[in-house]
C-alpha positions in Angstrom: -22.7 -35.8 -92.5 -24.9 -33.7 -94.8 -23.9 -30.3 -96.4 -26.6 -28.6 -94.0 -24.5 -30.1 -90.9 -21.2 -29.2 -92.2 -21.7 -26.5 -95.1 -18.6 -26.0 -97.6 -17.1 -22.8 -97.2 -14.7 -20.6 -99.3 -12.0 -21.5 -97.0 -12.4 -25.2 -97.4 -12.4 -24.7 -101.2 -9.1 -22.9 -101.0 -7.7 -25.6 -98.8 -8.8 -28.4 -101.3 -7.1 -26.4 -104.1 -3.9 -25.7 -102.3 -3.8 -29.5 -101.0 -4.0 -28.3 -97.3 -7.3 -30.0 -96.6 -7.5 -33.1 -94.5 -7.8 -36.4 -96.2 -11.1 -37.2 -94.4 -12.5 -34.0 -95.5 -11.8 -34.6 -99.3 -14.9 -36.7 -100.2 -17.2 -34.0 -98.7 -15.6 -31.4 -101.0 -15.3 -33.7 -104.2 -19.1 -34.6 -103.6 -20.1 -30.9 -103.5 -18.1 -30.0 -106.5 -19.8 -32.7 -108.5 -23.3 -31.0 -107.5 -21.9 -27.4 -107.8 -20.2 -26.8 -111.2 -19.7 -23.0 -110.6 -17.3 -23.8 -107.6 -15.7 -26.8 -109.6 -14.9 -24.0 -112.2 -13.6 -21.8 -109.6 -11.4 -24.8 -108.6 -9.9 -25.3 -112.0 -9.2 -21.7 -112.5 -7.3 -21.7 -109.0 -5.5 -24.7 -110.0 -4.4 -23.0 -113.2 -3.1 -20.2 -111.4 -1.0 -22.3 -108.8 0.5 -24.1 -111.8 1.4 -20.6 -113.6 2.9 -19.4 -110.3 4.9 -22.8 -110.0 6.2 -22.3 -113.7 7.1 -18.8 -113.1 8.9 -19.2 -109.6 10.5 -22.5 -110.8 13.9 -20.5 -111.8 14.1 -19.2 -108.5 15.7 -20.7 -105.5 16.6 -18.0 -103.4 14.8 -16.8 -100.5 14.9 -15.0 -97.2 16.3 -17.0 -94.3 13.4 -18.5 -92.5 10.9 -18.2 -95.3 10.0 -21.9 -95.2 9.2 -21.8 -91.5 6.4 -19.0 -92.5 4.1 -21.3 -93.6 4.5 -23.8 -90.7 4.3 -27.4 -90.6 0.5 -27.7 -90.3 -2.2 -25.3 -91.5 -5.6 -25.5 -89.3 -4.7 -29.2 -88.1 -4.1 -30.3 -91.6 -1.3 -32.9 -92.6 2.1 -31.7 -93.0 2.6 -29.9 -96.3 4.0 -31.9 -99.3 7.7 -30.9 -100.3 6.4 -29.1 -103.4 4.2 -26.9 -101.1 6.9 -26.1 -98.8 9.3 -25.2 -101.7 6.4 -23.2 -103.0 5.5 -21.3 -99.9 9.0 -20.4 -99.3 9.7 -18.9 -102.9 6.5 -17.4 -103.1 7.0 -15.6 -99.8 10.4 -14.0 -100.8 9.4 -13.1 -104.5 5.8 -12.9 -105.0 5.7 -9.2 -103.8 8.4 -8.3 -106.7 6.6 -10.5 -109.4 3.1 -9.0 -108.3 3.0 -6.5 -111.2 3.7 -9.3 -113.8 1.2 -11.6 -112.4 -1.3 -9.1 -112.3 -1.0 -8.4 -116.1 -0.9 -12.2 -116.8 -3.7 -13.6 -114.7 -5.4 -10.4 -113.7 -6.9 -9.0 -110.5 -8.4 -12.2 -109.2 -4.9 -13.5 -108.1 -4.9 -10.8 -105.7 -8.5 -10.8 -104.7 -8.3 -14.5 -103.9 -9.3 -15.0 -100.1 -6.7 -16.4 -97.9 -7.3 -19.4 -95.5 -7.5 -17.7 -92.4 -10.4 -15.2 -93.3 -11.0 -13.3 -90.3 -7.5 -12.3 -89.1 -6.4 -11.3 -92.7 -9.7 -9.4 -93.6 -9.5 -7.3 -90.5 -5.9 -6.3 -91.1 -6.2 -4.4 -94.6 -9.4 -2.6 -93.0 -7.7 -1.6 -90.0 -4.7 -0.2 -92.2 -7.4 2.0 -94.4 -9.0 3.2 -91.4 -5.8 4.3 -89.8 -4.9 6.0 -93.2 -8.2 7.9 -93.6 -8.0 9.1 -90.1 -4.6 10.3 -90.0 -3.5 11.1 -93.4 -5.9 14.1 -93.8 -4.4 15.5 -90.4 -2.7 19.0 -90.9 -1.2 19.6 -87.5 -1.3 16.3 -85.6 -0.9 13.7 -88.2 1.6 11.6 -86.3 2.8 11.4 -82.6 6.5 11.4 -83.2 7.9 13.4 -86.1 10.5 12.5 -88.7 13.5 14.4 -86.7 13.3 11.9 -83.9 13.2 8.9 -86.2 15.8 6.9 -84.0 13.5 7.3 -81.2 10.5 6.2 -83.2 12.1 3.1 -84.2 13.2 2.1 -80.6 9.9 3.0 -79.2 7.6 1.3 -81.5 10.0 -1.6 -81.9 9.9 -2.2 -77.9 5.9 -1.9 -77.8 5.7 -4.3 -80.8 8.3 -6.7 -79.2 10.1 -6.4 -82.7 14.1 -6.4 -82.3 15.7 -3.7 -84.6 12.8 -2.6 -86.1 13.5 -0.1 -89.0 11.7 2.8 -90.2 11.7 2.4 -94.2 13.5 4.8 -96.1 11.4 5.7 -99.2 13.4 8.7 -100.3 14.1 6.7 -103.4 10.6 6.6 -104.5 10.4 10.3 -103.7 8.4 9.7 -100.3 9.7 11.4 -97.1 9.1 10.3 -93.6 6.6 12.5 -91.9 6.7 10.4 -88.6 4.9 7.6 -86.9 2.7 6.7 -83.9 1.4 4.0 -81.8 -2.0 2.8 -82.4 -4.1 -0.5 -81.6 -4.0 -3.3 -84.4 -6.5 -5.9 -83.8 -6.5 -5.0 -79.9 -2.7 -5.2 -79.8 0.0 -2.6 -80.1 0.7 -1.6 -83.7 2.9 0.8 -85.5 2.0 3.5 -88.4 4.5 5.1 -90.3 3.5 8.1 -92.6 5.2 9.5 -95.7 4.5 12.3 -98.0 5.7 13.2 -101.6 6.5 16.7 -102.8 3.0 16.9 -104.2 1.5 16.6 -100.8 0.3 13.0 -101.1 0.7 10.8 -98.2 0.7 7.2 -97.5 1.0 5.0 -94.6 2.8 1.7 -93.6 1.0 -0.3 -90.8 2.7 -3.0 -88.8 0.7 -5.2 -86.6 1.1 -8.5 -84.6 -1.0 -11.6 -84.5 0.6 -14.5 -82.7 -2.1 -16.9 -83.9 -1.2 -16.4 -87.5 0.6 -19.3 -89.4 0.1 -18.4 -92.9 2.0 -16.4 -95.4 -0.2 -14.1 -97.8 0.2 -11.0 -100.2 -2.9 -9.2 -101.3 -4.4 -6.0 -102.7 -7.4 -4.6 -101.2 -9.3 -1.7 -102.9 -12.0 0.6 -101.4 -13.1 3.8 -102.9 -10.0 5.4 -104.1 -7.8 3.9 -101.3 -5.6 1.1 -102.1 -3.9 -1.4 -99.6 -1.1 -3.7 -100.4 -0.5 -6.1 -97.3 1.3 -9.1 -96.5 1.4 -11.7 -93.6 4.9 -12.6 -92.7 4.8 -15.2 -89.7 3.0 -13.3 -86.8 3.7 -10.0 -88.4 1.5 -8.4 -90.7 2.4 -5.1 -92.9 0.1 -2.9 -94.8 0.8 0.0 -97.4 -2.2 2.3 -97.9 -2.4 5.3 -99.9 -4.7 7.0 -102.8 -2.1 6.2 -105.4 -2.0 3.7 -108.2 -1.6 0.0 -107.6 1.8 0.0 -109.5 3.2 2.8 -107.3 1.8 1.1 -104.0 3.4 -2.3 -105.2 6.9 -0.4 -105.7 6.5 1.0 -102.1 5.6 -2.5 -100.6 8.8 -4.0 -102.4 10.9 -1.5 -100.8 9.4 -1.8 -97.4 9.6 -5.7 -97.7 13.3 -5.6 -98.4 13.9 -3.2 -95.4 11.6 -4.8 -92.6 13.2 -7.5 -90.5 12.3 -11.1 -91.5 
């Protein structure tokens, strides 16, 4: 089968790097790399990053219950993951958010900008988070449907619509952000939740929660567009995104706090 019949995609290259590519496909990718030195250099860089992550996480054996299940037994029909891949996935799912600042300084932005395997689902989510922020954060009188004085009702209502048991509205007061309220909105054509926060300077940020039953990967990423930054993570079927016109470091701290509080 020629490259024209079955072209090598970015997702194929990442699957090859991460050991998730089906064995019959490996010769095709290896032949491609021999003829495409730029892609071969990318693979080498990504493998170096993976080795760095493995070394950094080697001292941690703690994770949230069920973290190992988030990556599943199979990805896109590929064989079961190796024990090393399972362990790395479980550990990374639990602590990569907290290590993001250190990794950014050590490996640079490429670590966070690396596209996930399921490109369509995970590319649309941060865009929807950004759009929700741009539409509602600038609203003066009607930024949310339910205001902070009805927080308990907000959590119950949105948790029921998203089929999330015991959904908790993140408390970000320790980071100087107070809850404005929240609203129901569509995320990938399904019910989603948005929570809005504001600091004393009037700066707002939003936290988006969406569900995608077909998702089987775990990912943590930054996305930037103009002055708007989004830190998002995929946790099993649920996706979370924190968006604001604030620095990446501040956004990371907010995402870390949300990660601690949201149900696993």
